[in-house]
N, C-alpha and C positions, 0 to 999 in steps of 0.2 A: 504494500500500500504506500502510495506517495503521500508524504506528510502534508502536501498541499491539497490532497483530495481525500480527506477523512470523512467517514460516514456522518450524516447529519445528526443522528442520535448522539454520537459521541461528542460532537461539537456543542450540542445543546447541553449535555452533561457538563462538559468542561467549562462552559460559560457560567454555569450555576454553582459549581463546586467551590467552596470558600477557600481552598488552599491550592494554589496553582504551582505545583511542583511535580517534576518528573513526568512530563506529558507522554513520553514514549512508553514508559512502564504502565501508565494509566491506560493508554490505548491497547497495549497487549493484554492487560487484564480485562478490558472491555470485550475484546474479541474472544479470549479464552473462556469467559463466563457467559458468552452468548447474549450480551446485554442489548445489542441493537434491536432485537425483536421486542424488548420490553423498555425501550428508551423513554417513552412518554411516562410510564409508571415510575421508572427510576428517577427521572428528572423531577417529577412531582414530589417524590419522597425526599430528594435532596432539598427541595424548597421547605419541607416541613420538618426535616430531621433536626434534632436538638444538638447541634454542634457546640462544643465548648466555647466560651467567650474568650478564652486564652488560646491564641493561634498555635502555641507550641503543643497543645494537646489535641489538635485536629489531625486526624490521620491523613497521610498522603492519599491521593485519590486511588492509586493502584491497591494500596492496602485496604482501603474501604471497600473497593469492588471485590477483591479476592476473598475478603472475610464475609461477603454477602451482607454487609451492614444495612443494605436496603431492605433486609428482611427482619431487622431489629424492631419489633413492634413497640417495645417499651421506650424507644428513642424517637419515635415518630409522633410529633405533636398532632393532636387531633383538633387543634384550634380552640380548645376549651381551657379557660383559665379557672383554677380553683380559687375561691375566695376564702382564704384561711385567715 
């Protein structure tokens, strides 16, 4: 794959992921995990995922994809705030 001709789903993911590091590894993880077919769902989850406020604790995108963090139900915000 030419780096100037990346799949649209990956580009959408990359634009939304909060830590822009190691794009080549992220792309290889995207392909390895068959993410293009679920790109819209994964990108929606990235938007709702509860990433750390401290950038040093945000996983690299390849690590996040390889760990299937998009399946971490407890880290996906449902848009509901608890009034404690």
